N, C-alpha and C positions, 0 to 999 in steps of 0.2 A: 685396835677396835675389840670388845669383848666378846664372846657370844651375845650375849642380852640384848647388847647393844644392834647387834644383828636382825635379834628379836623384832627388838624397834622400828629398826630399818622394812623388817620383813611387813611390820601391818601397815607400817606408812604406805607401800607398795604397796595392799591391802587396799586402803580405803585408798586408794589412789586408782584405785581395774588395771593393776598390774603383775596381774599371777605370775608372769611370769619368773618379776621378776621376785617376787614373796619369794619362791621360791629358792630364788639363788641365795637370796637372803639367809635364811632359812642353814639351804646346802652348805652355805660360810661359816654356821653358827655348829652348827654341827663338823663344820672343815676344823671348829677350835675347838672346841669339848664333845670329841667321840662318844663320850660314857653319859653322855646326858641323854637319858629318857625322854620327860617334855620337848625337848626338841627337837628329836623323832617324830613322834608324835606329830606335832604343832608340822611338822613338814610334812607330816600324812594324809593329816585332815588334810591342804593346801592344796597338794595334790589327787588326790582322791576332787575334791572340787573343781581344776579344772582337767579334769576324765584318764591324768595316767596313770593309771593303775596298777601296771610294776615295781613303777617309783614309789605307792604310793602303800602295796602294798612292803615293797623289802623295807621302806621308815616306817611302819607301821611292823612288821615283824621285829624290826629290832627292839624298838620302845618298850613291848611287853616283852621280849627275856631282857632290858635292859634293869625292866620291871618291873618281876612277876604277881606282885603282889598288885603292883595297880589296875583294878580294875576297869577302868572308864579306855587303855590302853589295846584288853586280850578283847571285847566289844568292840576294838573298832576297827581292832583286827579279823575277825572275826565281819563287823558291813565292810567291810573293799575285799574283803575274803570273797565273800558274797556277790559281791558285785563284777568279781571278776569271772567271777566262773561262768554268773548271768550271760559275760557278754562274751565268750569263749563257747559258749549253749546253744547261741545265735548265729555262730559264725556259723559254726558249725551244722546247722538246721539252716544257713543260707545254700551250703554245699549239697543238699540233696537226700531225700533223705532215704537212705541207705547211713546216713549221720543219725538221724532220728533217735532211737534207742541209746547213744553215748551219750549224744548232748539231755540224753532227757538223764543218764546220771548225774551228767553235769548242774543243771537247774535244779535237783534236788539235794541235792550236798550243797545247796541256796542257798534253798529254804530251811533246810538244815543252823546252816550259820546263821542265815533273820532273814525268821521267821515275818516280820517286817516289810522283809523286798519284796512289792504287790508287783518289782520287774521278775521277781523269779519265776512268783504260782505261774506269773500266764508264761513266760518261758518254760516250764515244764506240760503247761495245756497244749502250749502250741506241738509239742513233741506230744502231746498225747495224740494229740488228733490226729496228727499224721500217720501216730503209728495203727489212728481206729480205733484211739481207749476212748471213746465216746462221754458218757457217764468219767474216768480219767479228769477228761480236760476241760467239764466243764469243769467239775469241784473246783479244777484249779483257780478256773481262771472265774469258776464264782470268788472265790476265796482272792486272788488279782483284783476281783469288781470295790471287795466288799474292803479289800485298802486301802486303794489307793478309786474311787470313785470317778474321776475325771479322764482315762485311762481310756480313748475312744476302742485307741486296738484292741481294749478283754471286751468294750461293749461289743462290737462288731461279733470276734467268735461271742462272743454268749448267744449274738439272737443268733449266727448261725450252727452253732450246736442245738441251742432248741427247739431250729426246726428242724437237722437233721433227729435227733432221738425222740419215737415217736411215744405216743406215753403207751404206759404195759397196763395199765386200765384198762379194760374196754365198760360198752357202756352194756347195758344188760336189757 
C-alpha cells in the first residue's frame, strides 16, 4: 500500500467517526513517505481535532520544516502551539495562584501566536484576575467574549469583573 492509499483510508475512518483509526492511517502514510509535508499536516489536523496536542504539534512542526514556503502549514503550527500553551496555562493556574504569573506568560504567548484564540484571551483574563489586575483582566475577557460570544465562562467572569471594578467618574 502506498501513502496516498493510506490517506484515503484515513479519510474513510474520519467519515466513519473513527478518529484514532484515522490517525493510525495518517501515521502509516508518514512511515511510507516521511518527507511528505502534506501527510504530516493532515495527521496534525486530525490530532488537533482529537485533542492530542503533543502529537499534533510534532507533526505540525515537521510539516512546516519540510515545506517552509507553505504558509498554511506555518499558520497551523501557530494555532496548535497556541492551543497547547493555553492548556499549559490552565494547568498552571489550576495548580494555584502562586503560578498565575507563569501561566500569564503562556497565555500571552498563545495570544500572540493565534490572535483569534478566544481561550487564550480568556486564560490571560483569568490570570490577570488572580493577580488582581482587574482592568487588564476585563480587557482580555472582553476580547474573549468578542471572539467567542457563546463562551459562558467568559461572560460569567466579565460580570464578576464589572462588579469588582468601580467606576472612576463620580457624579457631581
